[in-house]
LOKOLSE-674332 format. One line per 4 residues: number of its first residue (from 0); their letters; for each residue x, y, z of N, C-alpha, C, O, CB. Coordinates in steps of 0.2 Angstrom, whole numbers, plus 5000, padded with zeros to 4 digits. Atoms other than C-alpha are relative to their C-alpha. Glycine has a CB too. Layout:
N
NUM	a	X Y Z X Y Z X Y Z X Y Z X Y Z | ...
//
This chain:
274
0	mkgd	5004 4994 5000 5000 5000 5000 5004 5006 5000 5003 5011 4996 4995 5000 5006 | 4996 4994 4999 5014 5012 5005 5004 5001 4993 5005 5006 4991 5005 4999 5006 | 4997 5000 5006 5023 5007 4989 4996 5003 4994 4999 5007 4990 5003 4994 4998 | 5005 4997 5005 5008 5012 4978 4999 5007 5001 4999 5011 4996 4993 4996 5000
4	rskt	5001 4993 4998 5006 5028 4987 5006 5004 4998 5006 5010 4995 4998 5002 5007 | 4994 4996 5002 5024 5033 4984 5001 5000 4993 5003 5005 4990 5006 4996 5003 | 5000 5000 5007 5023 5028 4966 4995 5005 4997 4997 5009 4992 4998 4993 4997 | 5004 4995 5002 5008 5039 4964 5003 5007 5001 5002 5012 4997 4993 5000 5004
8	ylit	4997 4993 4999 5017 5054 4972 5005 5001 4995 5006 5007 4993 5003 5000 5007 | 4994 4999 5005 5032 5051 4961 4997 5002 4993 5000 5006 4990 5004 4994 4999 | 5003 4999 5007 5021 5051 4945 4997 5007 5000 4998 5011 4995 4994 4995 4999 | 5003 4993 5000 5012 5067 4951 5005 5005 5000 5004 5010 4996 4996 5001 5007
12	isai	4994 4995 5000 5028 5076 4955 5003 5001 4993 5005 5006 4991 5005 4999 5005 | 4997 5000 5007 5035 5071 4938 4996 5004 4995 4998 5007 4991 5002 4993 4998 | 5004 4996 5004 5020 5077 4929 4999 5007 5001 4999 5011 4996 4992 4997 5001 | 5000 4992 4999 5020 5094 4937 5006 5003 4998 5006 5008 4995 4999 5001 5008
16	aill	4994 4997 5002 5038 5096 4934 5000 5000 4992 5003 5006 4989 5006 4995 5002 | 5000 4999 5007 5036 5092 4915 4995 5005 4998 4996 5009 4993 4997 4993 4997 | 5005 4995 5001 5020 5103 4915 5004 5007 5000 5003 5012 4996 4994 5000 5004 | 4996 4993 4999 5031 5118 4922 5005 5001 4995 5006 5007 4992 5003 5000 5007
20	iylf	4995 4999 5005 5044 5115 4909 4997 5002 4994 5000 5007 4990 5004 4993 4999 | 5003 4998 5006 5032 5116 4895 4997 5007 5001 4996 5011 4996 4995 4995 4998 | 5003 4994 4999 5023 5131 4903 5004 5006 5001 5002 5012 5000 4995 4999 5005 | 4995 4995 4999 5038 5141 4907 5001 5005 4995 5000 5011 4996 5007 4997 5002
24	pviw	4999 4995 5005 5041 5149 4890 4993 5004 4999 4994 5010 4998 5001 4997 4994 | 5007 4996 5001 5022 5154 4889 4999 5005 5006 4998 5011 5005 4994 4995 5000 | 5001 4996 4994 5022 5161 4907 5005 5006 4999 5003 5012 5000 5001 4996 5006 | 4995 4994 5001 5038 5171 4903 4998 5004 4995 4999 5011 4996 5007 4997 4999
28	maat	5003 4996 5005 5031 5177 4887 4995 5005 5002 4995 5011 5001 4998 4996 4994 | 5006 4996 4998 5015 5183 4895 5003 5005 5005 5000 5011 5005 4995 4996 5003 | 4998 4995 4995 5024 5191 4910 5004 5006 4997 5003 5012 4999 5004 4996 5005 | 4996 4995 5003 5037 5200 4899 4996 5005 4996 4998 5011 4995 5005 4997 4996
32	sfrf	5004 4996 5004 5023 5207 4888 4997 5006 5004 4995 5011 5001 4995 4996 4996 | 5003 4995 4995 5017 5217 4903 5005 5004 5004 5003 5006 5009 4995 4996 5004 | 4995 4997 4996 5033 5224 4908 5003 5006 4995 5002 5006 4989 5006 4996 5002 | 4997 4996 5004 5043 5239 4902 5007 4997 4998 5009 4992 5001 5002 5007 5004
36	dqda	4995 5004 5003 5058 5235 4891 5006 5000 5005 5010 4995 5005 5003 5004 4994 | 4994 4999 4995 5071 5241 4905 4999 4994 5005 5004 4992 5008 5001 5006 5003 | 5001 5005 4995 5063 5229 4917 5000 4993 4997 5002 4988 5000 4993 5001 5003 | 5000 5007 5003 5061 5214 4905 5007 4998 4999 5008 4992 4999 4996 5001 4993
40	wsyp	4993 5002 5002 5080 5214 4900 5005 5002 5006 5011 5002 5004 5002 5003 4994 | 4995 4998 4995 5087 5219 4917 5004 4994 5002 5001 4988 5002 4996 5003 5006 | 4996 5005 4998 5101 5209 4924 5003 5002 5007 5006 5007 5008 5006 4998 4996 | 5004 5007 5000 5099 5200 4936 4993 5001 4999 4990 5007 5000 5001 4997 5007
44	pkif	5007 4999 5002 5081 5197 4931 4996 5002 5006 4997 4999 5011 4998 4993 4997 | 5005 4998 4995 5067 5205 4941 4994 4995 5000 4991 4994 4994 4998 5007 4999 | 5006 5004 4999 5054 5193 4947 4994 5004 5000 4989 5002 4997 5000 4995 5006 | 5006 4995 5000 5042 5207 4951 5002 5006 4997 5007 5009 4999 4998 5000 5008
48	skft	4999 4993 5003 5041 5223 4941 4993 5003 4999 4988 5000 5000 5004 4999 4994 | 5006 4996 5001 5029 5236 4937 4996 4998 4994 4998 4997 4989 5002 5008 4999 | 5004 5002 5005 5014 5231 4927 4998 5006 4995 4997 5011 4998 4993 4997 5003 | 5001 4995 5005 5011 5240 4911 4997 4997 4994 4998 4991 4992 5006 5004 4998
52	lsqy	5003 5002 5006 5001 5239 4895 5003 5004 4994 5000 5004 4989 4992 5001 5000 | 4997 4996 5005 5013 5250 4885 5002 4996 4994 5001 4998 4988 5006 5003 5003 | 4999 5005 5006 5018 5235 4874 4994 4999 4996 4995 5000 4989 5003 4994 5002 | 5006 5001 5004 5001 5232 4868 4997 5007 4997 4995 5007 4992 4994 4997 5005
56	vnlf	5002 4993 5003 4997 5251 4866 5004 5001 4994 5002 5003 4989 5000 5005 5006 | 4996 4999 5005 5012 5253 4856 4999 4996 4994 5000 4997 4988 5007 5000 5002 | 5001 5005 5005 5008 5237 4846 4994 5003 4995 4995 5002 4989 4998 4994 5003 | 5006 4998 5004 4991 5244 4840 5001 5007 4997 4998 5009 4992 4994 5000 5004
60	ktrp	4999 4993 5002 4998 5262 4838 5004 5000 4993 5004 5004 4989 5003 5004 5005 | 4995 5000 5005 5012 5257 4826 4999 4995 4994 5002 4996 4989 5007 4998 5003 | 5001 5005 5005 5005 5242 4816 4993 4999 4999 4989 5000 5004 5004 4994 5002 | 5007 5002 5001 4988 5238 4808 4998 4993 5003 4997 4989 4999 4998 5001 4993
64	igmy	5002 5006 4997 4985 5224 4820 4993 4997 4999 4992 4991 4998 5002 5000 5008 | 5007 5002 5002 4967 5224 4817 4999 4997 4993 4996 4992 4992 4995 5006 5000 | 5000 5003 5007 4970 5221 4798 5003 4993 5000 5000 4988 4997 5003 5005 4995 | 4996 5006 5000 4982 5207 4802 4995 4994 5003 4995 4989 5001 5006 5000 5004
68	frns	5005 5004 4996 4969 5199 4814 4995 4998 4995 4993 4992 4995 4998 5003 5006 | 5006 5002 5005 4955 5200 4801 5002 4995 4995 4999 4991 4993 4997 5007 4997 | 4997 5005 5005 4966 5192 4788 5001 4993 5002 4999 4988 4999 5007 5003 4997 | 4999 5006 4997 4971 5178 4799 4993 4996 5001 4992 4990 5000 5004 5000 5007
72	fsvt	5006 5003 4998 4953 5175 4805 4996 4998 4993 4993 4993 4993 4996 5005 5004 | 5004 5001 5006 4945 5176 4787 5003 4994 4996 5000 4989 4994 5000 5006 4996 | 4996 5005 5004 4959 5165 4779 4999 4993 5004 4997 4988 5001 5007 5001 5000 | 5000 5006 4996 4958 5152 4793 4993 4997 5000 4992 4991 4999 5002 5001 5007
76	tisv	5007 5003 5000 4939 5151 4794 4997 4998 4994 4994 4992 4993 4995 5006 5002 | 5003 5002 5006 4935 5150 4776 5004 4994 4997 5001 4989 4995 5001 5006 4994 | 4996 5006 5002 4949 5137 4772 4998 4994 5004 4997 4989 5001 5008 5002 5001 | 5002 5006 4996 4944 5126 4787 4993 4998 4998 4991 4992 4997 5000 5002 5007
80	lfsm	5007 5002 5002 4925 5127 4782 5000 4997 4993 4997 4992 4992 4996 5006 5000 | 5000 5003 5006 4929 5124 4764 5003 4993 5000 5001 4988 4996 5004 5004 4995 | 4997 5007 4999 4940 5109 4769 4995 4995 5003 4995 4989 5001 5007 5000 5004 | 5004 5004 4997 4927 5102 4780 4994 4998 4995 4992 4992 4995 4997 5003 5006
84	vlgi	5006 5002 5005 4913 5103 4766 5002 4995 4995 4998 4991 4993 4998 5006 4997 | 4998 5005 5005 4924 5093 4754 5003 4994 5004 5002 4988 5001 5006 5003 4996 | 4996 5006 4997 4934 5082 4766 4995 4995 5004 4997 4989 5003 5005 5003 5005 | 5004 5004 4996 4920 5075 4777 4996 4995 4996 4996 4989 4997 4995 5004 5005
88	paaf	5004 5005 5005 4909 5068 4763 5005 4995 4997 5003 4989 4996 4996 5004 4995 | 4995 5004 5003 4925 5061 4755 5002 4994 5005 5003 4989 5003 5006 5004 4997 | 4998 5005 4995 4930 5052 4771 4994 4995 5001 4996 4989 5002 5002 5004 5006 | 5005 5004 4999 4913 5045 4773 4999 4995 4994 4998 4989 4995 4993 5004 5001
92	alar	5000 5004 5006 4913 5038 4755 5006 4995 5001 5004 4989 4999 5001 5004 4994 | 4995 5005 5000 4930 5030 4758 4999 4995 5006 5001 4989 5005 5007 5004 5001 | 5001 5005 4994 4924 5022 4775 4995 4995 4998 4995 4990 5001 4999 5004 5006 | 5006 5004 5000 4908 5015 4769 4998 4997 4993 4995 4992 4992 4994 5004 5002
96	fkir	5002 5002 5007 4907 5013 4750 5005 4996 4997 5011 4996 4999 4998 5006 4995 | 4995 5004 5003 4915 5000 4739 5003 5004 4994 4999 5006 4989 4997 4994 4997 | 4997 4995 5005 4927 5011 4728 5006 4996 4998 5010 4993 5001 5002 5007 5003 | 4994 5003 5003 4940 5004 4716 5006 5003 5002 5007 5009 5003 4999 5000 4992
100	rkkd	4993 4998 4998 4958 5005 4722 4999 5005 5006 5003 5010 5006 5003 5004 4994 | 5001 4996 4994 4952 5012 4739 5007 5001 5003 5008 5007 5006 4995 4997 5004 | 4994 5000 4996 4969 5008 4747 5005 5005 4996 5009 5008 5000 5003 4993 5000 | 4996 4996 5004 4978 5017 4733 4999 5008 5001 5003 5012 5002 5001 4999 4993
104	isfw	5002 4993 4999 4968 5033 4735 5001 5002 5008 5004 5007 5009 4992 5000 4999 | 4998 4998 4993 4970 5032 4754 5008 5001 5001 5010 5006 5005 4998 4994 5005 | 4993 4999 5000 4989 5030 4752 5002 5007 4997 5006 5010 5000 5004 4994 4997 | 4999 4994 5003 4989 5045 4740 4999 5006 5005 5002 5011 5005 4997 5000 4993
108	llsq	5002 4994 4996 4980 5056 4752 5005 5000 5006 5007 5006 5008 4993 4999 5003 | 4995 5000 4995 4992 5051 4766 5006 5002 4998 5010 5006 5002 5001 4992 5003 | 4993 4997 5003 5007 5055 4755 5000 5007 5000 5005 5010 5000 5001 4997 4993 | 5000 4992 5000 5001 5073 4754 5002 5002 5007 5004 5008 5007 4993 5002 4998
112	lmlp	4998 4998 4993 5003 5074 4773 5008 4999 5001 5011 5002 5005 4997 4996 5005 | 4993 5001 4999 5021 5068 4771 5004 5005 4996 5010 5006 4997 5002 4993 4997 | 4996 4996 5004 5026 5081 4758 5002 5006 5004 4998 5010 5008 4996 5003 4994 | 4998 4994 4997 5037 5095 4766 4997 5006 4997 4997 5007 4991 5007 5001 5001
116	piaa	5003 4994 5003 5027 5112 4764 5005 5004 4996 5003 5007 4991 4997 5004 5005 | 4995 4995 5004 5043 5121 4758 5001 4997 4993 5003 5001 4989 5006 5000 5004 | 4998 5002 5006 5045 5109 4744 4995 5002 4994 4996 5002 4988 4999 4992 5000 | 5005 4997 5005 5029 5116 4736 4999 5007 4999 4994 5010 4996 4993 4997 5002
120	vvpy	5000 4993 5000 5032 5134 4739 5000 5003 4993 4996 5007 4990 5005 5003 5004 | 4999 4997 5007 5039 5138 4721 4994 4998 4995 4992 5002 4992 5007 4998 4998 | 5005 5002 5004 5026 5128 4712 4993 5004 5001 4990 5006 4997 4998 4992 5000 | 5006 4996 4998 5012 5136 4722 5000 5008 4998 4996 5011 4995 4998 5000 5007
124	ylfm	4998 4993 5001 5020 5153 4719 4998 5001 4992 4995 5006 4990 5007 5002 5002 | 5001 4999 5007 5020 5151 4700 4993 4999 4998 4990 5002 4993 5005 4995 4996 | 5007 5001 5001 5003 5144 4700 4995 5006 5001 4991 5008 4997 4997 4993 5003 | 5004 4994 4998 4995 5158 4709 5002 5006 4996 4998 5011 4995 5002 5002 5008
128	kqlg	4998 4995 5005 5005 5170 4698 4996 5000 4994 4994 5005 4991 5007 5001 4999 | 5004 5001 5006 4997 5163 4683 4992 5001 5001 4989 5004 4996 5001 4992 4997 | 5007 4999 4999 4980 5164 4691 4998 5008 5002 4993 5010 5002 4997 4996 5005 | 5001 4993 4998 4983 5182 4696 4998 5001 5007 4994 5006 5009 4995 5004 4996
132	llqt	5002 5000 4993 4980 5178 4714 5006 5002 5005 5005 5001 5011 4997 4993 5002 | 4995 4999 4995 4997 5183 4722 4998 5007 5004 4994 5011 5001 5007 5002 4996 | 5001 4995 4996 4996 5195 4736 4993 5001 5002 4990 5007 5003 5003 5007 4997 | 5007 5000 4998 4978 5190 4740 4999 4995 5005 5003 4990 5006 4996 4999 4994
136	rtsl	5001 5005 4995 4970 5181 4754 4997 4993 4997 4997 4988 4999 4994 5003 5005 | 5002 5006 5004 4962 5169 4741 5005 4995 4999 5004 4989 4999 4997 5002 4993 | 4994 5004 5001 4979 5162 4737 5001 4996 5006 5002 4990 5006 5006 5003 4998 | 4999 5004 4993 4981 5157 4756 4995 4995 5001 4996 4990 5004 5001 5005 5005
140	ilvy	5005 5004 4999 4964 5150 4757 5000 4994 4996 4999 4988 4998 4993 5004 4998 | 4999 5005 5004 4967 5139 4742 5005 4995 5002 5005 4989 5002 5001 5002 4993 | 4994 5004 4998 4984 5133 4748 4998 4996 5007 5000 4990 5007 5006 5004 5001 | 5002 5003 4994 4978 5130 4766 4995 4994 4999 4996 4989 5003 4998 5005 5005
144	stfn	5005 5005 5001 4963 5120 4760 5004 4994 4997 5002 4988 4998 4995 5002 4995 | 4997 5006 5002 4975 5108 4750 5004 4997 5005 5005 4991 5004 5005 5003 4994 | 4997 5004 4994 4984 5104 4766 4995 4997 5005 4996 4992 5008 5005 5005 5003 | 5005 5002 4995 4969 5103 4777 4995 4994 4997 4994 4990 5001 4995 5006 5002
148	ipfi	5005 5005 5003 4958 5092 4765 5003 4993 5001 4999 4989 5004 4998 5001 4993 | 4997 5006 4999 4970 5077 4765 5000 4998 5007 4998 4992 5009 5007 4999 4997 | 5000 5001 4993 4971 5078 4784 4993 4998 5003 4992 4993 5006 5003 5005 5004 | 5007 5001 4997 4952 5079 4787 4998 4993 4997 4995 4989 5001 4996 5005 4997
152	iwmm	5002 5006 5003 4949 5064 4775 5004 4994 5004 5000 4989 5005 5002 5000 4992 | 4996 5006 4997 4963 5053 4783 4997 4999 5007 4996 4994 5010 5007 5002 5001 | 5002 5001 4993 4957 5057 4801 4993 4998 5000 4991 4994 5004 5001 5007 5004 | 5007 5002 4999 4938 5056 4798 4999 4993 4997 4994 4990 4999 4996 5006 4996
156	ttff	5001 5007 5002 4939 5040 4788 5001 4995 5005 4997 4991 5006 5005 4999 4994 | 4999 5004 4994 4947 5032 4803 4994 5000 5005 4992 4995 5008 5006 5001 5003 | 5006 4999 4995 4933 5039 4814 4994 4997 4997 4990 4994 5001 4999 5008 5001 | 5006 5003 5003 4919 5034 4802 5000 4992 5000 4995 4989 5002 4999 5002 4993
160	eglp	4999 5007 4999 4926 5016 4802 4998 4998 5007 4997 4992 5008 5007 4998 4997 | 5001 5002 4993 4924 5016 4821 4993 5000 5002 4991 4998 5007 5004 5004 5004 | 5007 5000 4998 4906 5020 4821 4996 4994 4998 4998 4990 4994 4996 5006 4995 | 5004 5006 5000 4893 5006 4823 4996 5000 4993 4992 5004 4992 4996 4998 5006
164	reie	5004 5001 5006 4886 5000 4806 4993 4999 5001 4989 5000 4997 5003 4995 4995 | 5007 5002 4999 4870 4994 4814 4996 5006 5000 4990 5005 4998 5000 4996 5007 | 5004 4994 5000 4864 5011 4817 4998 5003 4993 4993 5005 4991 5003 5006 5004 | 5001 4998 5006 4866 5016 4799 4996 4995 4996 4991 4997 4992 5007 5000 4996
168	eaal	5005 5005 5003 4858 4999 4793 4993 5001 5002 4989 5000 4998 5003 4993 5001 | 5007 4999 4997 4843 5002 4804 4997 5006 4997 4991 5006 4995 5000 5001 5008 | 5003 4994 5003 4841 5020 4797 4998 4998 4992 4993 5001 4990 5005 5006 5000 | 5001 5002 5007 4842 5013 4779 4994 4996 4999 4990 4996 4995 5006 4997 4997
172	idgc	5006 5005 5000 4829 4999 4783 4994 5005 5001 4989 5003 4998 5001 4995 5005 | 5006 4996 4999 4817 5013 4789 4999 5005 4994 4994 5009 4995 5002 5004 5006 | 5002 4996 5006 4818 5021 4772 5005 5007 5000 5003 5011 4995 4993 5002 5000 | 4996 4994 5001 4832 5034 4775 5004 5000 4994 5008 4995 4993 5004 5001 5007
176	sigk	4996 4999 5005 4841 5040 4760 5008 5001 5002 5009 5002 5008 4998 5005 4995 | 4993 4999 4998 4860 5041 4759 5002 5007 5003 5005 5008 5007 5005 4998 4994 | 4999 4993 4998 4860 5060 4760 4997 5001 5007 5000 5004 5011 4996 5004 4995 | 5003 4999 4994 4848 5060 4775 5004 4996 5005 5005 4998 5011 4993 4998 5000
180	lfwr	4996 5004 4996 4858 5046 4783 5007 5004 5002 5009 5004 5008 5002 4993 4997 | 4994 4997 4998 4874 5056 4782 4999 5006 5004 5002 5007 5009 5003 5003 4993 | 5001 4993 4997 4867 5073 4788 4996 4999 5007 4998 5002 5012 4996 5004 4996 | 5005 5001 4994 4854 5066 4801 5003 4995 5005 5001 4995 5011 4993 4999 4998
184	vvip	4998 5005 4996 4863 5051 4808 5008 5000 5001 5011 5000 5007 4999 4993 4997 | 4993 5000 4999 4882 5051 4804 5003 5006 5003 5007 5006 5007 5003 4998 4993 | 4997 4994 4997 4886 5069 4807 4999 5001 5007 5004 5003 5011 4997 5006 4996 | 5001 4999 4993 4878 5070 4824 5004 4995 5004 5006 4997 5009 4993 4999 5002
188	lsvn	4996 5005 4996 4887 5054 4829 5008 5002 5000 5012 4999 5003 4999 4993 4997 | 4993 4998 5002 4904 5062 4822 5002 5007 5003 5007 5009 5001 5001 4999 4993 | 4998 4994 4997 4904 5078 4832 5006 5001 5003 5010 5005 5002 4994 5003 5004 | 4994 5000 4997 4918 5073 4842 5006 5000 4996 5011 5004 4996 5001 4994 5005
192	gias	4995 5001 5004 4929 5068 4828 5001 5006 4995 5006 5009 4994 4999 4994 4995 | 5000 4993 5004 4924 5084 4818 5003 5005 5004 5007 5009 5001 4993 5002 4998 | 4997 4995 4995 4929 5095 4833 5008 4999 5000 5011 5004 5000 4997 4999 5007 | 4993 5001 4999 4946 5087 4834 5003 5002 4993 5009 5005 4993 5001 4992 5001
196	avlf	4997 4998 5006 4949 5089 4815 5000 5007 4999 5005 5010 4996 4996 4996 4994 | 5001 4992 5001 4943 5107 4815 5006 5003 5004 5009 5008 5002 4994 5002 5003 | 4995 4997 4996 4955 5111 4830 5007 4999 4996 5011 5004 4996 5000 4997 5007 | 4994 5001 5003 4970 5103 4821 5001 5005 4994 5006 5008 4993 5001 4993 4998
200	cvit	5000 4996 5006 4966 5112 4805 5001 5008 5001 5004 5011 4998 4994 4999 4995 | 5000 4993 4998 4963 5129 4813 5007 5002 5003 5010 5007 5001 4995 5001 5006 | 4993 4998 4998 4980 5128 4822 5005 5000 4995 5009 5005 4995 5002 4994 5005 | 4995 5000 5006 4989 5124 4806 4999 5006 4996 5004 5009 4994 4999 4993 4996
204	swne	5001 4994 5005 4981 5138 4796 5001 5006 5004 5004 5011 5001 4993 5000 4998 | 5000 4993 4996 4981 5151 4810 5008 5001 5001 5010 5007 5001 4997 4999 5007 | 4993 4999 4998 5000 5148 4814 5005 5000 4994 5011 5001 4994 5002 4995 5005 | 4996 5001 5006 5006 5145 4796 5004 5007 4998 5001 5012 4998 4996 4998 4994
208	flya	4996 4994 5001 5020 5157 4791 5003 5000 4993 5003 5006 4990 5006 5000 5005 | 4996 5000 5007 5030 5152 4775 4995 5002 4994 4998 5006 4991 5002 4993 4999 | 5005 4998 5005 5015 5153 4763 4997 5007 5000 4997 5010 4996 4995 4995 4999 | 5003 4994 4999 5008 5168 4771 5005 5006 4998 5004 5011 4995 4998 5001 5007
212	ltla	4995 4995 5001 5025 5177 4769 5001 5000 4992 5003 5005 4989 5007 4998 5003 | 4998 5000 5007 5028 5171 4751 4994 5002 4995 4995 5005 4990 5001 4992 4998 | 5006 4999 5005 5010 5172 4743 4996 5007 5002 4993 5010 4997 4996 4995 5000 | 5004 4994 4998 5002 5187 4753 5004 5006 4999 5010 5006 4998 4998 4999 5007
216	glds	4997 4994 5001 5005 5205 4751 4999 5004 5006 4997 5002 5011 4997 5004 4994 | 5001 4996 4994 5005 5220 4763 4993 5000 5003 4992 5001 5009 5003 5007 4998 | 5007 4999 4997 4986 5221 4764 4997 4993 5001 4992 4993 5004 4996 5003 4994 | 5003 5007 4998 4984 5202 4766 5005 4996 5004 5004 4990 5005 4999 4996 4993
220	ytlp	4996 5003 4996 4998 5198 4778 4996 4998 5006 4991 5001 5008 5006 5004 5003 | 5004 5003 4994 4992 5187 4793 5005 5002 5006 5010 5004 5006 4999 4992 4999 | 4997 4999 4994 4997 5188 4811 5008 4997 5001 5012 5001 5003 4996 4998 5006 | 4993 5003 5000 5013 5176 4810 5005 5005 4996 5010 5006 4998 5000 4993 4998
224	vsvm	4996 4996 5004 5020 5187 4796 5001 5007 5003 5007 5010 5002 4997 5001 4993 | 4999 4993 4998 5017 5203 4805 5006 5001 5005 5008 5006 5007 4993 5002 5003 | 4995 5000 4995 5030 5198 4818 5006 5002 4997 5010 5006 5000 5001 4993 5003 | 4994 4998 5004 5043 5201 4805 5001 5008 5000 5007 5010 5000 5001 4997 4993
228	tfwt	5000 4992 5000 5039 5220 4805 5003 5003 5006 5004 5009 5006 4993 5002 4998 | 4997 4997 4993 5045 5222 4823 5008 4998 5000 5011 5000 5005 4997 4997 5006 | 4992 5001 5000 5063 5216 4818 5003 5004 4994 5002 5002 4988 5001 4992 4998 | 4997 4995 5005 5072 5230 4809 5008 5000 5001 5010 4997 5005 4997 5007 5001
232	dkhv	4993 4999 5000 5090 5234 4805 5003 5004 5006 5009 5004 5008 5003 5002 4994 | 4998 4995 4995 5090 5247 4819 4999 4997 5007 5002 4998 5012 4998 5006 4999 | 5002 5002 4994 5081 5239 4833 4995 4994 5000 4991 4993 4995 4996 5006 5004 | 5005 5006 5000 5071 5223 4838 4995 5001 5006 4997 5002 5012 5004 4993 5001
236	ywgq	5005 4998 4995 5055 5227 4847 4997 4993 5004 4992 4991 5002 4994 5004 4997 | 5002 5007 4996 5055 5211 4859 4993 5001 5003 4990 4996 5003 5006 4998 5004 | 5006 5000 4996 5041 5217 4870 4994 5000 4996 4989 4996 4998 5000 5007 5004 | 5006 5000 5004 5029 5220 4856 5000 4993 4996 4994 4991 4995 5000 5006 4995
240	ilai	5000 5007 5003 5034 5203 4848 4997 4996 5005 4993 4991 5003 5007 4998 4998 | 5003 5004 4995 5030 5195 4864 4992 5001 5001 4988 4997 5002 5003 5000 5007 | 5007 4998 4999 5013 5205 4865 4996 4997 4994 4991 4994 4996 5000 5007 5000 | 5004 5003 5005 5008 5199 4848 5000 4993 5000 4995 4990 4997 5003 5003 4993
244	gilq	5000 5007 4999 5013 5182 4852 4994 4997 5005 4991 4992 5003 5006 4997 5003 | 5006 5001 4996 5000 5182 4866 4994 5001 4997 4989 4997 4998 5001 5005 5007 | 5006 4999 5004 4987 5189 4855 4998 4995 4995 4993 4993 4994 5000 5007 4997 | 5001 5005 5005 4990 5176 4842 4998 4993 5004 4994 4990 5001 5006 4999 4996
248	atpi	5002 5006 4996 4989 5162 4855 4994 5000 5003 4991 4994 5004 5006 4998 5005 | 5006 4999 4996 4974 5168 4864 4994 4996 4997 4990 4992 5000 4998 5007 5002 | 5006 5003 5003 4960 5163 4851 5001 4992 5000 4996 4989 5001 5000 5002 4993 | 4999 5008 5001 4968 5145 4849 4999 4997 5007 4995 4992 5008 5007 4998 4998
252	vilg	5001 5002 4993 4968 5143 4868 4993 5000 5002 4990 4995 5005 5004 5004 5005 | 5007 5000 4998 4950 5148 4870 4996 4995 4996 4992 4992 4999 4997 5007 4998 | 5003 5005 5004 4945 5137 4856 5001 4993 5002 4996 4989 5003 5002 5000 4992 | 4998 5007 4997 4954 5122 4863 4996 4999 5007 4994 4993 5008 5007 5000 5002
256	iliq	5004 5001 4994 4945 5125 4880 4993 4999 4999 4990 4995 5002 5001 5006 5005 | 5007 5000 5002 4928 5127 4872 4998 4993 4998 4993 4990 4999 4998 5005 4995 | 5002 5007 5003 4929 5110 4863 5004 4995 5003 5005 4990 4999 5001 5001 4992 | 4996 5005 4997 4940 5101 4875 4997 4993 5000 5000 4988 4999 5003 5002 5006
260	kfii	5003 5007 4999 4928 5087 4879 4999 4997 4994 4999 4991 4993 4993 5001 5004 | 5001 5003 5006 4924 5084 4861 5007 4997 4997 5007 4992 4994 4997 5005 4995 | 4993 5002 5002 4943 5083 4857 5002 4993 5003 5004 4989 5000 5005 5005 5001 | 4998 5006 4997 4946 5070 4870 4996 4994 4998 4999 4988 4997 4999 5001 5008
264	sglt	5004 5005 5003 4932 5059 4864 5001 4998 4993 5002 4992 4991 4992 5002 5001 | 4999 5001 5007 4936 5061 4846 5007 4997 4999 5007 4993 4994 5000 5007 4997 | 4994 5003 5001 4954 5056 4848 5000 4993 5003 5004 4989 5001 5006 5004 5004 | 5000 5006 4997 4950 5041 4859 4995 4995 4996 4996 4989 4997 4999 5000 5007
268	lgav	5005 5005 5003 4935 5034 4849 5003 4996 4994 5007 4999 4990 4994 5004 4998 | 4997 5004 5005 4940 5020 4838 5007 4997 5001 5010 4994 4998 5000 5004 4994 | 4993 5002 4998 4957 5017 4847 5000 4993 5002 5005 4989 5001 5003 5004 5006 | 5001 5007 4999 4950 5000 4853 4995 4997 4996 4989 5000 4997 4999 5000 5008
272	ke	5005 5003 5004 4941 4989 4841 4998 4994 5004 5002 4990 5006 5003 4999 4993 | 5002 5007 4997 4930 4975 4847 5001 4994 4996 4999 4989 4997 4992 5001 5002
//
């Protein structure tokens, strides 16, 4: 009994230590964003210093943060919605219908996730240039969708395969069409998996930097690219960089908290097959 209790204490202490290691950079970033520059970089470091919002005030005064935020929000929202509309029905078809060379199609989709994003930058740049979409948000929406759709199909196919077929068969016997079966039966049962897929796609699109830098213009830059504007040849505005980092991370944290229970169920469903 004593040995089990000691083991529990050891696991708890280890978990707390690992958590603190992961949280320390975030805590340091948040704390420094509410300090004056002279306090943030003082040596020896000050644990307690005067609280200030000057970094955030200067952030909005010197840069069009509102425009960057709108660009990130619109690009992420539209690309994720577009990817879900195309990816979820495709995943259901792969999971339930008899399709020729289904394994080859599944492997091809999986191979898209293996492709390093940087390998496709030049082809996408030339393609968007031919379409006249350079320096627009539309180019980012299309590119992000091409990365999100294979992931959604891959993840949701596995999820649909874990759903009990008996429910679908009962609905079909009662006269339900394939369309009604999908929208009224399958989708409500798949809310957890959809929430998990949405969160991963939102994080990928919201934090993406390379394509936003290459394909977007001054009026279509997103939040990750805006960080570069605080790094000049004369000065690096570290306080404002940390402040915009907090602003960028906050929506993702809030979204994760709101759909946390769906994510846990979505990631674990189908892990054990009967």
